[in-house]
C-alpha positions as CSV (number, residue, x, y, z in Angstrom):
1,M,99.2,-28.8,-14.8
2,K,96.2,-31.1,-15.2
3,I,97.9,-34.3,-14.2
4,R,98.5,-35.0,-10.5
5,K,100.4,-37.5,-8.4
6,G,98.4,-40.7,-8.0
7,D,96.4,-40.3,-11.2
8,R,96.1,-43.3,-13.5
9,V,97.3,-42.4,-17.0
10,K,97.9,-44.0,-20.4
11,V,101.1,-43.4,-22.4
12,I,100.1,-42.0,-25.8
13,A,103.6,-41.1,-27.2
14,G,107.1,-42.5,-26.9
15,K,108.5,-46.0,-26.8
16,D,105.8,-47.3,-24.4
17,A,102.9,-46.0,-26.5
18,A,102.8,-49.0,-28.9
19,S,102.1,-51.4,-26.0
20,G,99.4,-49.1,-24.6
21,H,101.2,-48.9,-21.2
22,E,99.0,-47.7,-18.3
23,G,100.4,-46.7,-14.9
24,V,100.2,-44.5,-11.9
25,V,101.9,-41.1,-11.7
26,M,104.6,-41.3,-9.0
27,F,106.2,-37.9,-9.3
28,V,105.2,-34.6,-10.9
29,F,107.7,-31.9,-11.9
30,P,105.6,-28.8,-12.8
31,D,108.6,-26.6,-13.5
32,G,109.6,-28.8,-16.5
33,D,106.1,-30.1,-17.3
34,K,107.3,-33.7,-16.7
35,V,105.9,-36.7,-14.9
36,I,107.3,-40.1,-13.9
37,V,104.9,-42.9,-14.6
38,E,105.3,-46.3,-12.8
39,G,106.9,-48.8,-15.2
40,A,107.1,-46.4,-18.2
41,G,110.2,-44.8,-19.6
42,M,112.5,-47.4,-18.1
43,V,116.3,-47.0,-18.9
44,K,119.3,-49.0,-17.9
45,K,121.8,-47.1,-15.7
46,H,125.3,-48.2,-15.0
47,Q,125.7,-47.6,-11.3
48,R,129.1,-47.3,-9.6
49,Q,129.5,-48.3,-5.9
50,T,129.8,-45.1,-4.0
51,R,129.5,-46.4,-0.5
52,Q,130.3,-49.8,1.1
53,T,126.6,-50.8,1.3
54,Q,125.5,-49.6,-2.2
55,Q,125.4,-52.3,-4.9
56,A,127.2,-51.6,-8.1
57,G,125.9,-52.8,-11.5
58,I,123.2,-52.1,-14.1
59,I,119.9,-50.9,-12.6
60,D,116.5,-50.0,-14.1
61,K,115.4,-46.5,-13.6
62,D,112.2,-44.6,-14.3
63,M,112.8,-41.5,-16.3
64,P,110.6,-38.4,-16.6
65,M,108.4,-37.9,-19.7
66,H,106.6,-34.8,-20.9
67,V,103.1,-34.4,-19.6
68,S,101.7,-34.1,-23.1
69,N,102.8,-37.8,-23.7
70,V,100.3,-39.1,-21.2
71,M,96.5,-39.1,-21.0
72,L,94.3,-39.3,-17.9
73,I,92.1,-42.3,-17.5
74,C,88.4,-41.7,-16.4
75,R,86.8,-44.5,-14.4
76,S,83.8,-44.7,-16.7
77,C,84.9,-43.8,-20.2
78,G,88.7,-44.5,-20.4
79,P,91.4,-42.1,-21.7
80,T,90.1,-38.6,-21.8
81,R,91.1,-34.9,-21.7
82,V,90.7,-32.9,-18.5
83,G,88.5,-29.9,-18.1
84,Y,87.7,-27.7,-15.1
85,S,84.4,-26.7,-13.5
86,F,83.2,-25.1,-10.3
87,D,81.1,-26.9,-7.7
88,E,78.4,-25.3,-5.5
89,G,80.9,-24.1,-3.0
90,G,82.9,-22.3,-5.7
91,H,85.8,-24.7,-5.6
92,K,87.6,-25.6,-8.8
93,I,87.3,-29.3,-9.7
94,R,88.6,-31.5,-12.6
95,V,86.0,-33.0,-14.9
96,C,86.1,-35.5,-17.7
97,R,85.6,-33.9,-21.1
98,K,83.8,-37.0,-22.5
99,C,81.2,-37.7,-19.9
100,G,81.4,-34.7,-17.6
101,E,82.0,-36.8,-14.5
102,E,84.1,-35.3,-11.7
103,L,87.6,-36.9,-11.6
104,E,88.6,-38.1,-8.1
105,S,91.3,-36.1,-6.4
106,R,93.4,-38.5,-4.4
């Protein structure tokens, strides 16, 4: 999977795409090819009080979205696709497909 936790992404499909929502990836689920983006894919959940200290009511919850619905943002050229390259030490690194710049890894 080319998207990692902590990456800044733009939502390109779904209900948040029209507003051009950008956010940080909070969680990655590689088994289902899904990611949770901060502030995107919000739904209302009716929560029942299960313990004495838990608050009941309607809460906002971030829902997972498919990784194909987001696009990584490069620092220099904006939303881009991700490619791979090898550095001098033989380590695999992520690179921007537009400008060829190395994408930061956390």
